[in-house]
N, C-alpha and C positions, 0 to 999 in steps of 0.2 A: 756205249755212250752213257747208259744209265749207271754203270759201275763208276765211270769217271765222275759223274755228278755226285754220286753218293760219297765218293772219296773227298770231294771239296766240302760237302756238308760236315763230314766228320772232322775235317781239319779246322773248320770254324768253331765247332763245339769244343774241341780240345783247346783252342786259343782262349775261349771264355773260361774254361776250367783252370788254365794256367794263370789267368789274371786274377781269379777269385777263389784261391785255395781249393781247387778241385771241385767247385760247385757248378752245377749246370746253370744255364741262363735263368730258368724259372725260379731258382733259389737265390742266385747271385743278385738278381734285380732288387731284392729286398734290402740289400746293403747300399744301394745307390743313394747318394744324397739328393736333395731336391733340385739342386743346380744341374746335376747330371741328368735327372729325369726330364726337366724342362728343356735342356739342350737337345736330347733325343727327339722330343716332340717337335721342336722347331725344325730340326734337321729333316725329319720324316714328313713335315707339314701335316701332322695329324689333326683331324677335325673332331674335337671333343666338345660335348655339351658342358662339361665341368672339368676344371683343371685341378681337382682334388687329387691328392697323392694316390689314393686307392684306384681312382678311375684311370690315371696314367699307367699304373702298373698293369691293370687288366688289359688296357689297350696294347701295351708293348708285348705282353705275353701272347696275345692273340696273333699279332702280326708275325711274331717269331715262330709260332707254331704253324702258321699257314705255309711255311716252307719256301718262301720266295728267297732264292739264293742271293740276289742282288741286295735285297733289303737287309738280310742277315749280314752280308759282307759290309754294308754301310754301318750297321750297328757295331760290329766287332771293331772296325777301323776307328770309330768314334771313341769306343771304350779303351782301346789300346792307347790312343793319344791322351785320353784323360788319365789313365793309370800312370803313364810315363811322366805326365806333368806332375802328378802327385809325388812320384818317386824322385823326380828331379828336385822338386821343392823340398822334400824331406832331406835329400842329400845336401842341398844348399844350406838348410837350417842347421844340420849337424856340423857342417864345416864352419858356420858362423859361430856356434857356441864353443867349439873346440878352439877357435882362434882367440876367443875371450879368455880362455883358460891357459893359454900358452905361458903367460907370465906368472902363473901360480904354481904351487907344488902339489896340485890336486892329484890324488891317486886315481887309478883306473876305476876303482869302485865309486869314488866321489863323482868322477866324470859321468859314469853310467847313470847315477842317481839324478844328476843335474839334467842330462839329456832327456831322461824320462819325464822330468817335471816340466820341461819347456817345449816338448814336441807338439803339444796341443795348442800352443800359442802362436799367433802370427809372427812372422819374422820381423815385421816392422816394430813389434812391441818388445822384442828382446834386445836388451842393452848390456854393455859390459858391467855397469854398476849393479844391475839386477843379478847377473850371473855371479859376481863376486859376493854379493850379499847372501845369495843362496848358499854358496860354499861356506860362508861363515856360520850360518845356522846349522848346516849339516855337522860341522865340527863341534859347535857349541852343544848340540843335542847329544853328541857322543860323550862329551865330558860330563854333562849333567846326568846322563844315564848311569855313568860310572859312579858318581857321587851318590846318586839315589840308591844304588845297590849296596854300596859300602855302609851308608848311614840309615838306610830304611826310611828315606824321605822322598817327597815329591816336590818338584819345582813347579810353581804356578805363576804363569806370566813371567815378567822380567825381573821381579824383585821379591816374590813371596815364596815361602817354603811351607809345606804342610806335612804333618806326620801324625800317626795314631799312637796313643799310649794308654795303658790301663791304670786306673786309680781305684782304691777301695774307699767307700764312704760308709759312715756309721749313722744310721737313722734310728734314733731311740734305742740304741744298744744292738741293733741288727746291722751286720755288714753286707754290703753289696759291692760287687766289682763291676765298674763301667768302663767302657772304652771311650776315650775323648779324642776329638780331632783338634790338633794344635796348629795354629797359624803363626808364622814368624815373618815379620817384615825384614827382608834382607837388604841392608843398606848398599852393599856393593853391587854394581851392575854385573850382568853375566859376562860382559866383555872383559871386565877386570879379572874375572876368575881365570880367564885363559892365560893371563900374564903372571899369575901368582903360582907359587910352589904348591904342589898337590898337598903336602903334609900341612902346610899353613892353612890351606882352605879347609881341610878336614877338621883341624883344631878349632877354627872359627865356628864351623857349623855345629860341632859338638857342644861348644859353649852356649850357642844360641838355643840348642835343644834343651840343655840343662836349665837355662833361665826360663824358658817357656814352661817347662814342667813345674818349676817352683811357683811361677805366677798362677798356673792353673790350680795348684794345691791351695794357694791362698784364697783364690776365688771360690773354690769348693767349700773351704772352711767358712768363709763369710756367708755363703748361701745356706749352709747347713745350720748356721746360727739363726737364720731368718725364717726357717720353715715353720717354726712354732707360732709365727705371727701372721701366716697366710690365712685369711678369713674364709677362703672358699674351699680349702682342703684340710681334711684331718691328717694327722701324722701317719696313721696306718695306711690311709689312702695314698699318701706320698710314697711310702715304702712300696706299696703294690705297683705304683706307677713306674718307679725306677727299676723294680725287679723285672717288670715286663719288657724293659728296653733291651733290645738285642743288637741294634745297629749303633755304630759310634756316633757320639753327639759332640757338639762344639762346646756348649755351656749348659749348666744345670738350669739356668733361668730361661732357657729356650727348649727345655726337654719336652719331648712329645707327650701329650696327655691323651688317653683313649677318648674317642668320640663320644662315648656314652657319658663320660664325666663332664666333658666340655658342654654338652647339651644341657645337662642338669644345672650347671653353674649359670649358663647364659639365660635359661628360662626363668631362673630365680630373679634375675635383674631386668630382663627384657619382656617377660611375660610368656605365657604358655602358647601364644599364637605365633611364635617364631618357627621358622624352618631352617635347619642347618644341614648343609651338605659339604662334602670334603673331596677334593681331588688331590693329585700328586703334589701340588704346590700350595693351594689356598683353601681357606674356609670361605664358603658363601653363606651369609646369614640374611634371611628374608623376614621382614616383619610387616604386618598389615596395619593400616591406619584408616580412620574414617573422618571425613569433614562434612559439615552441613552447608549446602549451597542451595538457596531457594527452596528450603524445606525438603531437599533431597539428600539422602546419605550417599556420599561418593567415597567408595573404597579404593585405596591404592596400596601398593606394596613397595617397600624400600629394600633394595638389595645392596648390601655392602660386602666387599671382598676383603679379607684380611689374610696376609701370608701366614703360614704356620708359625714361623718364627715370632711374628708380632703378636699373634693371638696367644700363643703359649706364654710369651713374656708378660702380657697383660695379666694373665692368671697368676703366674709365679711372683709378680711384683705388686699385687693388690691394686691393679689399675682397670678393673672391669668397668668402673664408672666412665672411663674414657670411651668405651664402646657405646655405653648408653648415650653419652654426649654426642657421639658421632651420629647416632640414629636421630636424635632430636635435632641436631644441626641439619642433617639431610632432609628431615621432615619439614622443618621451617623453610629450607631452601626450595623444596619442591612446591610447597604451598605458595611461597612468594613468587616463584616462577610461574605457577598456574594463574595466580591472580593477575600478574602482568600480562600473561598470554591472553587471558580472558578479556582484560581491559583493551588490549590492542585489537583483539578480534571484534569486540563490540564497536570500537571506533571505526574499524574497517567496514563492518556491516552497515553502520550508519552512513559512511561516505559512499558505499557501493550502491545504496538504494535511493540516493537522491534522484528526484525531488520528493520522494515519499518521506514522511516524518513519523517514525515509530518511537514510542517511549523507551527509555533506557531499560525499564523493567521488562518490557516485551522482548527487546533484543537480548537481554541477559538470559531470559527464560529459553529463547530459541537456541542461543549459543550453548548453554549447559545441556539442553536436551540433545543437541547434535554431538557434543563432545563425549557425553556419557558412555555410549557404546565403545568408543575408542579407549577410554580410560579403563572400562571393564575388561576390554580385550588385552590391552598392554599392561594393565595394572600399575600404571605410573602416571604422575601428573606432568611429567616432562614430555609433552606432546611435540611432534615435529611440525615444522612450518607448513609442510604440504597438507596437513590436516586442516590448518587454518585456511589455506587457499581453497580446499575442498568445501569447507563450510560456507565461505563467501560465494563460491560458485553455485552451490545448491540453494543458498538463500536468494541469490539473484534470479535463479531459474524459477524458484517458487513465486516470487513477486514480479516476475518479468512483465506479465500482463498488466499488473497494477502500475508499474513504472511507466510503461508505454501509455497507459490510460492517463496518468497524471501529466505526462509530457504533452499529451494531446490537449488536456484541459488547460494547461498553461498557454499553449499555442492558441487555443480557442479564445481564452480571456484576452489575449493580445489582439486577436483578430477583430473582436467586436467591442473592444474597450471604448473606443471613441464613437459614442452612440449616434451622433449627428451624421457621421459618414455612412450610416446604413441607409440613408435616404439620398441617393446620388442625384435624383432629378431636382429635388428641392435645393440642394447645395449648388446646383448649376444655374439657378434662376436670378441671383442677386435680388432676393426678395426684400420687400419693405413691410413693416408691421404697423398697423393702426389699431389702437385700443380705445373703444368707446366705453367709458366707465360711468356707471351711475346706478342708482337704486331702481327698484321695480317701478314701472309707470313713469319712466323718465325719457322714453323715446329712443333709447340707445339701439335697440334691436331694429326699430323702424329705420333709423339712419343707416345702419349697416346694410339692411336689405335694399334700400334705395341705391346704394353704391353697387350692390351686386346686380341689380336690374340693368344698370347702365353698362356693365361689362359685356364684352362679346362672348365670354365663356366664364363659367364659375361653378363653385360648390357652395351649398349651404349645409353645414354639419350641425345637426340638432342633438340635444341630449336625450330626447324621447321620440318614439315613433309618432306620437300625436303632433309634436312640433314639426317633425319632418314632413308629415302630411299637410300641416298648416302652411309650411313654407312652400311646398309643392303647389298647393292651391293658390297661394298668393302670387307666385311667379306666373302660373298658367293664366290667372285672371288678367294679368297685364300683357298677355299675348306672347310670352316667352316660351319657346320650345324647351320643355323640361322633363326629366325623368325622375321617378321616385325609386329609391333603393333603401329598403330596410331589411332587417334580418329575416322577415317572413313574407314579404311581398315585393314585387318589382313591377313598376309601370314604366315600360321603356318606350320612349319616343325616338325613333331612328334618326330624326333630324334635330334632336335636342342639343342645345348649347350649354345647358345648365343641368346640374344634378342636385336634388335635395335628398339627403340621406341621414340616417342615424350616424353618429360620429364614429362608431366602431367599423362602419362599412367604407371608410375612406380608402380609395385606391391611390397610393402614393406614386403611381407611375403615369397617371393621366394628367398632363399639364393643362392648366387653365389660367385665366387672367386674374380672377379674384376668388378668394375662399373666405367665407364667413364662418367663424367658429363661435357658436353661441354658448353663453354661460361658462366662460373660461375659468371662473373660480372653482369649478368642479374638478379642476386639475388636482385639487387637494383631497378628492374623494378616496376613501380607503380602498374601495373595490374597483371603481371605474376610472379613477384619475389618470391611469396610464393612457386611456384613449385620447384625452385632451393633450397629454404630453406628446404622444406620437403625432397628433394632428398639428400642434404648434411647431414641432421640429420638422415634420416630414410632409406637410401639405404642399403639393407641387403647383403653387400659384405665385405669380409675381407680386401680388398684393395680398397680405394676410390681414383680415379684419376680425378683431376680437370684440366680443361684448361680455360684460361682466361687472361684478361689484368691486369696490375700492380695495378690498383685502387682497386682490390679485395683482395690484399695481407693482409692488416690489418684486414679486416672483417673475412677472412678465419682463420687467426691466432687466433683471439678472439673466434671464434666458436669452433675451435679445442681445445682450452684451456677449454672452457665451457663443451665440450663433453669428456674432459680428454682423448683425442686420439692424438697419435704422428703425427706431421706434418713435411713433407719434401718439401721444395720449390726448384724447378728446373727452372732456368731462361733461356729464349731463346731470341736471338736477330734476327732482320729481316735479311733475306738472301740476299736481294739486296736493294740498297738505294732508297729513295724517294726524288725527287727534285721538287722545286716550279718553275713554269713558271714565267718569269719576269714581264709579263704584261697580262691583260685580253685577252681572246681568242674571236675573232669575229666568228659569226656563219658561215660566208662564208670562214673561214680559218680553219675549223675543219680537223683534221687528222683522217684517219681510226683507228679503235680500241680505239676510245675515247668514254667515257661514260659521259653524262651530267646528273647531279643529281639535282632533285628538290623535292618538298615535298607534292604534291597533284596530284591526277589523272588528274584534269583539266589542270594543268600546264604541265604535261607530254604530254598530247594529244595536247595542244596548241603548244608546242615546236615541236612536230612531224609534225604538219601542216606547220610550218615555214620551217623546215629542209627537209621534204620529197621531195620537188621539186629538191633538189640538191644532196641528199644522200639516200642510202638505210638505213632504220631505223628499229631497234627493240625497243620495249618498255616493261618495267617491272614496275609494281606497285602492292602494297599490295592487292588490291581488286581482282586481277587476281587469277585464280586457280593455284595451284602448277604445273599442267600439262602445262598450257599456259605459265607460267613463264619459265618452263624448255625448252619448244619449242622455245620461243623467245631467250633464252640464247643459245640454240643450233644453231640457225640461225646466231647469232653474233659470236659464237665460230667457226663455219664452214665457215665464211666469206661471208655468204649470205646477211648480212647487214654490213654496214660500221660503223654506229654510234648506240650506245645504249643510250636511254633516259629512265631514271629510277628514282624511289624514293629510299629512304634508304632501301627498300626491298632487294637491292643487297648487303647490308652490311654483310650478312652472308647467307650461304646455297647454294651459286652458285659458281662454278669454272668457271671463265670468263677470257679470255685473254686480259684484259683491260691494255692498255699502259698508258692512261692519264685519270684522273678523273677531271671533270670540274664542279664546284659548280655553279648552276644557281642562287642561293640565299643563304643567311647565316642565315635564320630563318625558323621556322616551327610552325604549330599549333599542340600541343601535346595532344589535347583532352580537355584541360582546358583553355589554353591561347596561344597566339602567342608569341614565345620567340626565342632568339638567340640560335643557335646550341651550344651544350656543347663540351668541349674538347674531351670527350669520344666518342661522336657521330662523330665528324670530323675525329678522328684517325681511327675509325672503317670503315668509308666510304673511306677515303683516302688510307687506307691500301690495298684496292682492286686493286690499280694501280700497274703495274709492276709485273705480275705473275711470280714467280721464275721458271726458266727453259724455259721461253718463252721470257721474256724481261730482258735486262741487268739492266735497271733502270725503276722506275715508276715516273710518273709526275703528279703534282697537280696544278690545275689552277682554274679560275673562268671566268664568262662571263662579269663581270664588276669590276671596281676598288674597290668600298666599300666591295663587297663580298670577293674579293681576299685579301684585307687588314685584314678583320675579320678572314678568314680561316688561314692566316699566323700567326696572333697573337695567336689564340687559339691552333694551331698545335704545337707551340713551348713551350706551357705551360705544366707544370707537371700535370699528371692526379690527381685530388683530390681524396683522399681516400673515399671509401664507408664507411658510418658510421652506427653503431648500433643505434637503434634496427632494426631488419629485420622483414619482414612481414611473418606471417604463416597463413595457410588457414584451415578452418574446413573441415575435410574429412568426408566421409559417416559414419565412425565409430563415429566420434565426434558428428555428427548430431543426430544419433540414441541415443547416450549416453545423450545428452542434452534433447532430446525428452522424454526419459525414466525418467530422474530426474525431469524435469520441468512439465512432464505430459501434453505436448502439441503436436499437430500434424501440426501446422501452420509453414511451412518452413520459411516464411519471419520472423516470430518472433524468430525462433531458430537462423537463421543467424544473425539477428540484435542483439540478445543477445550476440552471439560470438564476433561480431564486436565491440559492444559498452561497454561490461561489463568484457570481459576477461582481467585478469592481469596475467602475467607469471613470474615465478621465473627466467627464463633465459632472454637473450637479445632479446625479441620478442614483436611484437605488432600484433594485428589482421590485416590481409591483407585488402586492398581496394577491396570490392566486390560489387561495385555499380551496375555493369551490372548483376551480379548474383541475387542481390536483386530485380532488375527490373523484371527479369524472374520469381523469386520466387513469386512476387505479382501476376503474371499472372497464374502460375500453381496452386496457392492456390485457384483460382476461381473454380477449377475442383475437383471432388470427386475422388482423387487418393491416393494411399498409400504413406507414407513418402519416402520410398526408390525410388519410381518412380518419385516423385516430385524432389528429389535431383538430379537424373540423368538428368531430363528435364531442371532443372535450370543451369546445367553445359553445356548444349547443345551449339554448335557453331552457335548461331543465334543472329543477330543484329536487335533489334526492331526499330532501326532508319529507317529501310526500311519498309514502310507500307505493301509492298507485302510480305516480309518475316514474318512480324507479323501476317498477315492474314493466311499464311500457317501454322504457329506455332499453332494458335488457332484451325485450322481445325484438326491438328494432336491430340491436347489435347482433343478435343471433341470426336473424334473417340476412343481414348484410354479410356476415361471415360465410353463410351458406350460398351467397350469391343470388338470393331470391328477391323478388319484388316485395316491398313492404306495403301490405294492404292497410287502409284506414278502416277501422271498425265503426260502423254506423250505430246510431243510438235508437233503441227500440223502446216503445211504451213509456215515453217521457210524460211526466205530469205537467199540468199547466204552470205550476209554481212549486217552489221548494216547500215541503211540509215540515222541514226541520233544519236546524243550523247545519247539521252534518250533510244533508242533501245539497245545501247551498255550496258547502266547501267542495263536495265532489264535482258539482257542476263547474266550479272555478278551475278545479284540476283538469277537467276535460277540455276546457278552453285552452289551458296551457298545453295540453296534449296536441291540440290543433296547431297552436303556435309552433310547437316543436316539430310537428310533421311538416308544416309549410316551410319552416326554416331549413330543415334537412332536404326538402325538395329542391332548393336552390343549390345545395352542395352535392346531392346525389340524385340528379334529375331522372336517371334511368331506373332508379329503384323506388322512388317515392312519387308515384304517378296519380294517386287518387286526390289530386289537388282540389278539384271541384267538389267532391264529396266532403273533404275536410272543411272547405269554406262554407258549404251548406250546413254542416253540423255546427260550425261556429255560429252561424246566423241563428240557428235554432236555440243553441245554448245561451247566446247573448239575450235573445228575447225572453227565454226562461228566467234568466237571472234578473233582467229588468223588471219583469212582472213580479218576481219574488221580492225584490227590493221595494216595489211600489205597494204590493198588496199583502205580503206575508208579515206576520209579527213573530219574530224569533224570540223564544223564551227558553229558560233553563230551569229545571226543577231539581230539588234535593232527591238523591237516590234513596233516602231512607223514609222521609215523611211526605215527599211530594210537593212541598211548599215551593212557590215560584221564586226563583233567584234572579238577580241581575245577570245579564248575559256576560258581563265582564268579570263576574265573581270567579275567583281563581279555583275554588275547590268544588268537589262533586257533592258534598253534603253541607247542610246549613250549620251555622254556629251552634244552634240549640242542640242538634243531633250530635255534633262533635263533643260538646260539653257533657252530654249524657253518657256518651261512650267513655269519656275519660273518668267520670265518676264511677261507672260500672267496673272498669278495670281496677281503679284504686280500691273499691270495696272488696273485690275478689282477693287482692293482695293482702288487705288487712285481715280478712277471714282466715287466710292461710297462716 
């Protein structure tokens, strides 16, 4: 049985060998075409990971070697069919071609040639016309080969003849024999040659050769006559060039020149920085150039290829200048291309980073810096478009964050552009506005408060803590349940229907019936005007009652129109007249119940020192705590002092029985500059004279003639209208909204964005927040949440005081650490200030108490020493009151000790200053 099986295997192997020229299967498989291999895989249902040819061959060899007879038999059967099909197709193709040749007199040799040429072509592509055409070319080639042998020529194409012939040339008396290639344009077509007599054809070709040789000799002669005019080559050099030529040449003016000589010639005209290389067909010449862009030297290389024939001709015909022109032309072309490329790139960069707006110079610098490495690497200015796309991509990636930020800023600006919509409760109430207009002592505030008392619920918004407290006491006296809310204290009545507060403490979400906004003209205040704007626009009351002076009428009308809310104006007149004193008042002629107004703490205390020997004096200035101001006012009101010396802090918030107001000066420093008092300021201060119900008239005067003249002139002028736009402030809600959209937590950046970028649809501008920005810079140094930062930046702290700034930093550090903030008690306090500096420190400590109490409302879990702080404030206020009553504050020259006026600006007296100047001048003269 085994022998029989072996016999079958041998038979299969022999069949394979018979099919593939005696090669076994493992070798024969290499000759299989792809169709055959794929066919076997499909037949055998082979499961391969890859159908690459090498994998198929490995697979078929493996299954053949495994010795499965049935599989081998299937393979052999498939291959037999395949080979038979090929043989049959070959046989059919031979029969087809021979049928096309039946009508021709083709010889067996011609038939064999034609069969050989067409066997690789598909049968469908073989036509009778193609076969006959092939037969013609076979016969044509035979005839041309015969002529070529007889005449030593070569047929090129269908109408050209080429042959080589030798010529002697004489260069400066020296003979050289050169072989020349002759080209003849043969007018007769090759087809006509078949119909002509052989002798005739030979005669024609010989004549053409003879003419070609004669023409060549003439061209040689012409060339030799011109060699003495070639400016690049000496005659001896020309001789050496031709002597070195071994190969046949076509023309002398295309004769090959050694590379060494070519380099020497080109360097003379193109410069030594060129590089020349030569291949079998062409010269490649490279030259480097430099251009200056944005003060950067950009180097690039120009490569120009010249065929040997053209370059040699340039030299032989004195046309090297054409090469120079070609380089200049290409240089200009590259520069022009690059400039356009750069321009398009910059425009694309500009478009791609919208809405950011960069200067053209910046974009130009970026583009050049980006492209420079590519130019250095490629050494060409002809950069590809994909580099431009890459530059745009990288530029966009670089500024992606800024683009998104800018888009968020634009979104934010649109979100809060309509400022009135930021107060939804106010907008939902169909409010009406009533404006009580009049000067001081006209009863406008009394009328407004009477309406507030009649309302079931209401707000009184005061410009000062003292006025808020006065409003609270006024409402409470009439049996109204009222709460007091200021920045540093709250008196909350759980059953209250009314709230008296400082204007900054308005809650725009608590709806009431009536809201009184006192002193609306302060909407024009540079630092605090935003609070009146926010209150007028956002107070959540059905009836808004304003009090103020006539300069606010126009701005209130315009805002009411903007808000689309009805406005009623009620005008009030002063209840008793004001009269001017005819001449300045001397200090020794002061009458009781007079108030002298000046505009700095030093001037107040200096005047006190002068007047105290003659009168009992009370003093009021802005740096004093409200409690001290109230106590000093009480002393004056109760007759415990005769004269009041004050700053314009008395202009509002204090009920004082002043009969006469005397201006010590007509100018003040407003935080930015020293300037003359405005009409509004003079009227506000002067209006405190002649309290209705106490005095029949009020009197206005001054301590000197110039001041009296200025006050009279300004007093009688009409108040200038407050003009739009008005300032609005970023609230906590605004800050958090900006933070969310801009995705930043830095309070300074948020506030600066609001201040510098916001544009509103209404008549608004962002308020001056310089002091808040200063505090924001400080709080951003600490790791605190944004809400805490905002509250801290709103805190009543002046960093102009080094002491208060240190205190503020201590509070911030403890808040950052999550610790409670202790209030530090005062130890060993004197009964009164023994120096001006001691008084200032006490005032700073009162401000520290105010800061601590203010923060206790915002951070109640961290600022718990409220009672201690209030106790310290009480001690400090008593200390300051005693100091103001009993102490005499003096200033002495640091050099001689002479007493100076407290308001004197310098630390040494005039006499010492002049002595110092004379001493310095004397030293200079001695030198």
